[in-house]
C-alpha positions in Angstrom: 4.8 -12.2 4.1 2.5 -10.3 1.1 -0.4 -7.5 3.0 -2.7 -5.8 0.9 -3.8 -2.4 2.5 -7.2 -0.4 2.0 -8.1 2.9 3.0 -10.0 6.1 2.5 -9.3 9.9 3.8 -11.2 12.2 5.0 -13.3 14.7 4.6 -14.6 13.7 1.1 -14.7 16.5 -1.7 -16.7 15.3 -4.4 -15.5 18.6 -6.3 -11.8 18.0 -6.4 -9.0 15.5 -4.8 -8.1 17.1 -1.5 -4.3 17.9 -0.6 -4.8 15.0 2.0 -6.2 12.3 -0.7 -3.4 13.7 -3.1 -0.7 13.0 -0.7 -2.1 9.7 0.0 -2.2 8.9 -3.9 1.7 9.7 -4.2 2.5 7.7 -1.2 1.3 4.4 -2.4 2.5 5.7 -6.0 6.1 6.2 -5.2 6.1 3.0 -2.6 6.6 0.3 -5.6 3.9 -1.5 -4.5 2.0 -4.1 -6.5 -2.0 -3.9 -7.6 -2.4 -0.2 -6.7 -5.6 1.1 -7.4 -6.9 4.7 -6.7 -10.0 5.7 -6.4 -12.5 8.6 -5.6 -13.9 6.4 -2.1 -11.5 3.7 -1.6 -7.9 2.9 -2.0 -5.8 -0.8 -2.3 -2.2 -1.5 -2.8 -0.7 -4.9 -2.3 3.3 -5.7 -1.7 5.7 -7.0 0.7 5.3 -6.8 4.0 8.5 -4.1 4.6 7.5 -2.4 2.1 3.6 -1.7 2.6 4.4 -0.9 6.5 6.7 1.7 5.3 3.8 2.9 3.2 1.2 2.9 5.5 3.6 4.9 8.1 3.9 7.8 5.6 0.2 7.8 4.4 -0.8 8.2 7.7 2.1 10.9 8.6 1.6 12.9 5.5 -2.0 13.0 5.0 -2.8 14.2 8.4 -0.3 16.7 7.8 -1.7 17.6 4.5 -5.1 18.0 6.6 -7.1 14.5 7.0 -9.1 14.6 9.8 -9.9 10.8 9.7 -7.9 8.1 7.9 -9.8 4.6 7.6 -7.4 1.6 6.9 -7.6 -2.3 6.9 -4.2 -4.4 6.6 -4.8 -7.9 5.6 -2.3 -10.7 5.1 -2.8 -11.8 1.8 0.4 -14.1 0.9 3.9 -15.2 1.8 7.0 -14.1 0.0 9.4 -17.3 -0.8 12.7 -15.9 0.8 11.2 -13.2 3.0 11.9 -9.1 2.5 15.4 -9.6 2.6 17.7 -10.2 -0.4 15.0 -12.0 -1.9 12.2 -9.3 -2.0 9.6 -9.3 -5.0 12.4 -11.3 -7.4 12.1 -14.4 -5.0 8.3 -13.7 -5.0 7.8 -14.1 -8.7 10.2 -17.3 -8.7 7.8 -19.0 -6.1 4.7 -18.0 -8.5 6.5 -19.6 -11.1 7.0 -22.8 -9.2 10.8 -22.2 -9.2 11.2 -21.1 -5.5 12.1 -24.8 -3.9 8.6 -25.7 -2.9 
């Protein structure tokens, strides 16, 4: 299963990124997710369910520790992995997209 997470951390500071926003960005960039888009008013990332859920856990914990007072997030199912998150992971997903996944 593929998931897309959209999130924001608060409080906002338009002059410079607060520590909690920097930490959130570091978490999603280090999580090896697909289609990571980080911006001043919202962030999105997409990937396999295990990777996204692990990143969300770290994002919540580390952003709160860094001073976030509110974290808004939404998680959507955006597709299925061919072969799931186990041994196939991202490679199986790529095969399915190329028509070689046996479907």
